[in-house]
C-alpha positions as CSV (number, residue, x, y, z in Angstrom):
1,X,-27.9,11.2,6.0
2,X,-27.6,9.7,2.6
3,X,-25.9,11.6,-0.4
4,X,-25.9,10.0,-3.9
5,X,-23.4,11.1,-6.5
6,X,-24.6,11.4,-10.0
7,X,-28.2,10.2,-9.3
8,X,-29.3,10.8,-12.9
9,X,-27.0,7.9,-13.9
10,X,-29.6,5.4,-12.6
11,X,-32.2,6.7,-15.2
12,X,-30.1,8.0,-18.0
13,X,-27.7,5.2,-18.6
14,X,-30.3,2.3,-18.8
15,X,-32.1,4.3,-21.4
16,X,-29.0,4.7,-23.5
17,X,-28.3,0.9,-23.2
18,X,-32.0,0.2,-24.3
19,X,-31.5,2.6,-27.2
20,X,-28.3,0.8,-28.3
21,X,-29.9,-2.6,-28.0
22,X,-32.8,-1.4,-30.2
23,X,-30.4,0.0,-32.7
24,X,-28.6,-3.3,-33.0
25,X,-32.0,-5.1,-33.5
26,X,-32.8,-2.5,-36.3
27,X,-29.4,-2.8,-37.9
28,X,-29.8,-6.6,-38.2
29,X,-33.2,-6.7,-39.7
30,X,-32.9,-8.4,-43.0
31,X,-29.3,-9.4,-42.5
32,X,-29.3,-12.3,-45.0
33,X,-30.8,-10.1,-47.7
34,X,-27.8,-7.7,-47.6
35,X,-24.7,-7.9,-49.8
36,X,-21.4,-9.1,-48.5
37,X,-20.1,-5.5,-48.3
38,X,-23.1,-4.4,-46.4
39,X,-22.7,-7.3,-44.0
40,X,-19.0,-6.4,-43.3
41,X,-20.1,-2.7,-42.6
42,X,-22.8,-3.9,-40.4
43,X,-20.5,-5.9,-38.3
44,X,-18.3,-2.9,-37.7
45,X,-21.2,-0.7,-37.0
46,X,-22.3,-3.3,-34.4
47,X,-18.9,-3.2,-32.7
48,X,-19.2,0.6,-32.5
49,X,-22.8,0.6,-31.2
50,X,-21.9,-2.0,-28.6
51,X,-18.9,0.1,-27.4
52,X,-20.6,3.5,-27.3
53,X,-24.3,2.6,-26.4
54,X,-23.7,-0.3,-24.2
55,X,-20.0,-0.6,-23.1
56,X,-19.4,3.0,-22.1
57,X,-22.7,3.5,-20.1
58,X,-22.1,0.1,-18.4
59,X,-18.6,1.3,-17.1
60,X,-20.0,4.7,-16.1
61,X,-22.2,2.8,-13.4
62,X,-19.0,2.1,-11.5
63,X,-18.7,5.8,-10.5
64,X,-22.1,5.8,-8.8
65,X,-21.4,6.4,-5.1
66,X,-23.6,6.5,-2.1
67,X,-22.3,8.3,0.9
68,X,-24.0,7.6,4.3
69,X,-23.3,9.5,7.4
70,X,-24.5,8.3,10.8
71,X,-23.2,9.4,14.2
72,X,-19.8,10.3,12.9
73,X,-19.5,7.0,11.0
74,X,-19.0,7.4,7.2
75,X,-19.8,4.7,4.6
76,X,-19.1,5.1,0.9
77,X,-20.8,2.4,-1.1
78,X,-20.3,1.6,-4.8
79,X,-23.5,-0.4,-5.4
80,X,-22.7,-1.7,-8.9
81,X,-19.2,-2.9,-7.8
82,X,-20.5,-4.4,-4.5
83,X,-17.8,-2.5,-2.6
84,X,-18.0,-0.3,0.4
85,X,-15.6,1.7,2.5
86,X,-16.1,2.5,6.0
87,X,-14.1,5.2,7.7
88,X,-13.8,7.4,10.8
89,X,-11.1,9.5,12.3
90,X,-8.9,6.5,13.3
91,X,-8.4,5.1,9.8
92,X,-8.0,8.4,7.8
93,X,-4.5,9.6,7.1
94,X,-5.5,13.0,5.7
95,X,-8.2,14.8,3.8
96,X,-7.3,17.3,1.1
97,X,-9.8,19.8,-0.1
98,X,-8.7,21.3,-3.4
99,X,-10.6,24.4,-4.3
100,X,-11.0,26.4,-7.5
101,X,-10.2,23.5,-9.8
102,X,-10.8,24.6,-13.4
103,X,-10.9,22.8,-16.6
104,X,-11.5,24.0,-20.2
105,X,-15.2,23.4,-20.5
106,X,-16.1,22.9,-16.8
107,X,-17.1,25.4,-14.1
108,X,-14.8,26.0,-11.2
109,X,-15.3,23.2,-8.7
110,X,-14.0,21.6,-5.5
111,X,-12.7,18.1,-4.9
112,X,-12.3,16.3,-1.5
113,X,-9.5,13.6,-1.6
114,X,-9.6,11.3,1.3
115,X,-6.5,9.2,1.9
116,X,-6.7,6.2,4.2
117,X,-4.1,4.6,6.4
118,X,-4.1,1.6,4.0
119,X,-3.0,3.9,1.2
120,X,-6.3,3.7,-0.6
121,X,-8.3,6.9,-1.5
122,X,-11.7,8.2,-2.3
123,X,-12.4,11.3,-4.4
124,X,-15.6,13.4,-4.1
125,X,-16.2,16.1,-6.5
126,X,-18.6,19.0,-6.1
127,X,-19.8,18.5,-9.6
128,X,-21.1,15.0,-8.6
129,X,-23.4,16.1,-5.7
130,X,-26.1,18.6,-5.0
131,X,-25.3,18.7,-1.2
132,X,-21.5,19.0,-1.5
133,X,-21.4,21.9,1.0
134,X,-23.2,19.8,3.6
135,X,-20.7,17.0,3.2
136,X,-17.9,19.4,3.5
137,X,-19.4,20.8,6.7
138,X,-19.7,17.3,8.3
139,X,-16.3,16.4,7.3
140,X,-14.9,19.6,8.9
141,X,-16.7,18.8,12.1
142,X,-15.6,15.1,12.3
143,X,-12.0,15.3,11.0
144,X,-10.6,18.5,12.6
145,X,-6.8,18.5,12.3
146,X,-6.8,16.1,9.3
147,X,-8.0,18.4,6.7
148,X,-5.8,20.4,4.4
149,X,-7.4,23.0,2.2
150,X,-5.4,23.9,-0.9
151,X,-6.0,26.2,-3.9
152,X,-5.7,24.6,-7.3
153,X,-3.6,27.4,-8.7
154,X,-1.1,27.1,-5.9
155,X,-0.5,23.5,-6.8
156,X,0.9,24.3,-10.2
């Protein structure tokens, strides 16, 4: 089974980057004909456009995860970072499932924190996936005894 977090990022972010590139081309049309003051403002506008329309979407790609599950073997891939993490019961220290997480403008959600023996960790959020319940069922089946379920309000 393959689960993809934030699959819309593959389509949304490139369109934002293309829009930002087009905006820069539009801003620099007739650059030599502008006054010195307009050219200074244009340079600062370019910095802002590059940051908001190219830089931020580019860094958002790093959060794209692909979770593969085959015969009790789990692989979490980060395709744009060229990294992957393979895990099974022997290299997982614990799995925390935190339920009822609430934030000001977000619905209540659940997060799975997987802590490995080498002290690295992976977080999977229910807002990232459509099939979060299925991943949770598979984790419950494969990692009995390592899962701790906590309530967000009891952690405070």
